[in-house]
TORTOR-208504 format. One line per field, with one value per residue (C-alpha): x negated, y negated, z; residue in three letters. Coordinates in steps of 0.2 Angstrom, whole numbers, m for minus. Layout:
east = [X_...]
north = [Y_...]
up = [Z_...]
res = [ALA_...]
***
This chain:
east = [14_29_41_35_38_55_59_52_63_78_74_71_88_96_88_94_112_111_103_104_94_78_66_51_61_64_45_42_56_48_31_39_48_32_22_35_34_52_45_62_70_55_57_75_72_58_70_83_71_64_82_85_68_71_88_82_66_56_38_30_44_41_22_25_37_25_12_24_26_7_6_20_14_m4_1_13_m2_7_m8_m2_14_4_m7_8_14_m3_m4_12_8_m9_m1_10_m4_m15_0_2_m17_m19_m37_m37_m23_m29_m46_m36_m25_m41_m48_m32_m33_m51_m47_m33_m44_m56_m43_m39_m57_m59_m74_m80_m63_m64_m81_m74_m60_m72_m84_m70_m65_m83_m85_m69_m74_m92_m84_m72_m87_m77_m91_m79_m69_m85_m87_m71_m77_m94_m86_m76_m92_m100_m86_m86_m105_m103_m90_m101_m116_m127_m132_m145_m132_m119_m131_m136_m117_m114_m127_m121_m103_m110_m119_m104_m93_m105_m107_m88_m79_m60_m50]
north = [m69_m72_m73_m56_m48_m55_m48_m31_m32_m35_m21_m9_m14_m11_6_10_5_18_32_30_46_41_41_34_18_15_15_3_m8_m9_m13_m28_m34_m32_m42_m56_m56_m48_m35_m31_m28_m17_m7_m4_2_14_21_24_33_43_49_54_63_72_77_84_91_80_82_71_58_59_56_41_34_37_28_14_12_12_m2_m12_m9_m13_m30_m33_m30_m15_m3_10_12_13_27_37_37_40_56_62_58_67_83_83_80_93_106_100_102_84_80_63_57_65_55_39_42_46_29_20_29_24_6_5_13_0_m13_m5_m6_13_15_32_39_29_36_54_50_41_56_68_56_55_74_75_61_69_86_77_66_50_38_23_27_31_12_10_23_15_m2_6_13_m4_m11_3_2_m17_m15_m4_m16_m4_m17_m6_7_m7_m15_2_6_m11_m10_7_m1_m15_m4_7_m9_m16_0_4_m13_m12_m18]
up = [m69_m58_m72_m79_m61_m60_m77_m72_m56_m66_m79_m65_m57_m74_m75_m57_m62_m76_m66_m47_m45_m54_m39_m49_m53_m35_m33_m47_m41_m24_m32_m41_m25_m15_m27_m27_m8_m6_7_15_m2_m7_9_6_m12_m5_8_m5_m16_m2_2_m15_m17_m1_m6_m23_m16_m29_m22_m35_m32_m13_m15_m26_m13_1_m9_m12_7_8_m4_4_22_18_10_25_37_44_43_55_46_29_36_41_23_16_26_20_2_5_11_m4_m17_m9_m11_m29_m32_m39_m34_m43_m34_m18_m20_m22_m7_3_m3_2_19_22_18_30_44_41_43_60_64_64_53_59_52_37_33_34_22_10_10_5_m9_m15_m15_m26_m37_m40_m45_m57_m63_m61_m59_m60_m45_m35_m34_m24_m11_m10_m7_7_14_13_23_36_39_40_53_63_62_52_39_30_25_22_9_2_m2_m7_m20_m26_m28_m38_m49_m53_m55_m68_m77_m77_m75_m71_m86]
res = [LYS_LYS_ALA_ASP_LEU_GLU_LYS_ALA_LYS_VAL_ASN_PHE_GLU_THR_ALA_LEU_SER_LEU_ASP_GLN_ASN_PHE_VAL_GLU_VAL_TYR_TYR_LEU_HIS_SER_VAL_ALA_CYS_GLU_ARG_LEU_GLY_HIS_PHE_GLU_GLU_ALA_GLU_THR_SER_LEU_ASN_LYS_GLY_LEU_GLU_ILE_ALA_GLU_LYS_LYS_ASN_ASN_MET_ARG_GLY_LYS_SER_HIS_ILE_HIS_ARG_GLY_PHE_LYS_LEU_LEU_TYR_THR_ARG_TRP_GLY_LYS_TYR_THR_GLN_ALA_ILE_GLU_HIS_ILE_GLU_LYS_ALA_LEU_ILE_ILE_GLU_MET_LYS_LEU_ASN_ASN_PRO_MET_PHE_GLU_SER_LYS_LEU_ARG_GLN_ASP_TYR_ALA_ASN_CYS_LEU_ASN_LYS_LEU_LEU_LYS_PRO_ASP_LEU_SER_ILE_GLU_GLN_ASN_LYS_GLN_ALA_VAL_GLU_ILE_LEU_LYS_ILE_MET_GLU_ASN_GLU_ARG_MET_LEU_GLY_VAL_SER_TYR_ALA_ASN_LEU_ASN_ASP_SER_TYR_LEU_ILE_MET_GLY_ASP_TYR_SER_LEU_SER_ILE_GLU_PHE_GLY_GLU_LYS_ALA_ILE_ALA_LYS_PHE_ARG_LYS_PHE_PRO_PHE_ILE]
***
């Protein structure tokens, strides 16, 4: 609800007034701003958070901030900028050996590539995400990759593969619904 987002935004601003170096709160503040449609304010918050994370060499914080930029720029329709931040977060998460977050970033990357009508590159990212998710036995998140692959093949005009991956996605979503 809008009222809940506004309350969260105020709470994050209060938290930042108590600790201006809390990088993760800049990320959360930006998410609330972005969902309220305050894109410039969200971008300002992320820039402040990134500055602090870089100063403190807070790798996890940097990754979250870059993911925040991805969320913002995707919603704003600035897919090229979103990809720049996904790539930066991906490098960090690979260094931190966080395969779950890496797979999610690869799915985000694939989604943006589809929006830019680059389905071949999207398929590459999704296949990497699928490999990680299969190793981790995360069936639920496989549905997201399959849905992205459905979109990629649809863009390419390969309707047979699009339908195949669409059916796989639906099967995963039915088996593991998002709550």
